[in-house]
C-alpha positions as CSV (number, residue, x, y, z in Angstrom):
1,X,3.3,-3.2,-12.7
2,X,5.1,-5.4,-15.2
3,X,6.6,-2.4,-18.6
4,X,5.3,-2.8,-22.2
5,X,7.3,-2.4,-25.3
6,X,9.7,0.9,-25.0
7,X,8.3,1.9,-21.3
8,X,10.5,2.3,-18.7
9,X,9.0,2.4,-15.1
10,X,11.1,5.0,-13.1
11,X,11.2,5.7,-9.1
12,X,12.0,9.3,-8.8
13,X,14.4,10.4,-6.3
14,X,15.7,14.1,-5.1
15,X,18.9,15.2,-6.5
16,X,21.6,15.8,-4.9
17,X,24.6,17.9,-6.1
18,X,28.3,16.6,-5.3
19,X,31.4,18.2,-5.3
20,X,32.7,17.5,-8.6
21,X,30.0,15.7,-10.2
22,X,27.8,17.0,-13.6
23,X,27.3,21.1,-13.8
24,X,23.3,21.4,-13.7
25,X,21.1,25.0,-14.0
26,X,20.0,25.9,-9.7
27,X,16.2,25.0,-11.1
28,X,17.6,21.5,-12.0
29,X,17.0,21.0,-8.3
30,X,13.5,21.5,-7.9
31,X,12.6,18.9,-11.2
32,X,12.0,15.5,-10.6
33,X,13.3,13.8,-13.7
34,X,15.5,11.9,-12.6
35,X,15.2,8.5,-10.4
36,X,16.3,4.7,-10.3
37,X,14.9,2.4,-13.3
38,X,12.4,-0.2,-11.4
39,X,11.0,-1.9,-14.8
40,X,11.9,-2.2,-18.6
41,X,9.5,-3.7,-21.1
42,X,11.0,-6.0,-23.9
43,X,12.0,-3.5,-26.6
44,X,14.3,-1.4,-24.2
45,X,17.6,-1.3,-24.7
46,X,19.7,1.2,-23.3
47,X,18.7,0.9,-19.5
48,X,18.7,-2.0,-16.7
49,X,16.7,-2.3,-14.0
50,X,18.7,-0.8,-11.1
51,X,20.2,2.6,-13.7
52,X,19.6,6.1,-12.0
53,X,18.7,7.8,-15.1
54,X,17.8,12.1,-16.2
55,X,14.4,11.5,-18.0
56,X,12.7,14.5,-20.8
57,X,10.2,16.1,-17.6
58,X,7.3,17.1,-20.2
59,X,6.9,12.7,-21.6
60,X,6.2,11.6,-18.0
61,X,3.0,10.0,-16.8
62,X,2.4,9.1,-13.6
63,X,1.0,5.7,-12.5
64,X,-1.5,4.3,-9.5
65,X,2.1,4.3,-7.1
66,X,3.4,7.5,-5.5
67,X,6.4,9.1,-6.2
68,X,6.8,6.3,-9.8
69,X,6.5,7.6,-13.2
70,X,6.5,5.7,-16.9
71,X,8.8,7.4,-20.2
72,X,8.9,5.8,-23.7
73,X,12.7,5.4,-23.9
74,X,13.5,7.7,-26.1
75,X,13.0,10.3,-23.9
76,X,15.9,9.1,-21.5
77,X,18.3,11.6,-21.1
78,X,21.1,10.1,-19.7
79,X,22.1,7.4,-17.0
80,X,23.7,9.1,-14.7
81,X,26.6,7.3,-12.7
82,X,25.9,6.3,-8.4
83,X,28.7,8.6,-7.8
84,X,27.3,11.6,-9.1
85,X,23.6,10.9,-7.4
């Protein structure tokens, strides 16, 4: 799959809290809104392939691949440091 415009393909991953990491609500662990960027459209400027991102859960669209979603760049909330994941 190749992303177009401002779209970002994200492979969902389980989030694990680390000591000294970002403080998040307990409900965060059950949400699937953290993942690794697999592909970005040509208009995307804020992330690159391989980044771990936190995105708005209500803006994702499923794809034909299991555990892969697509969102618009504006739905990205943060790029997480690898040490925080």
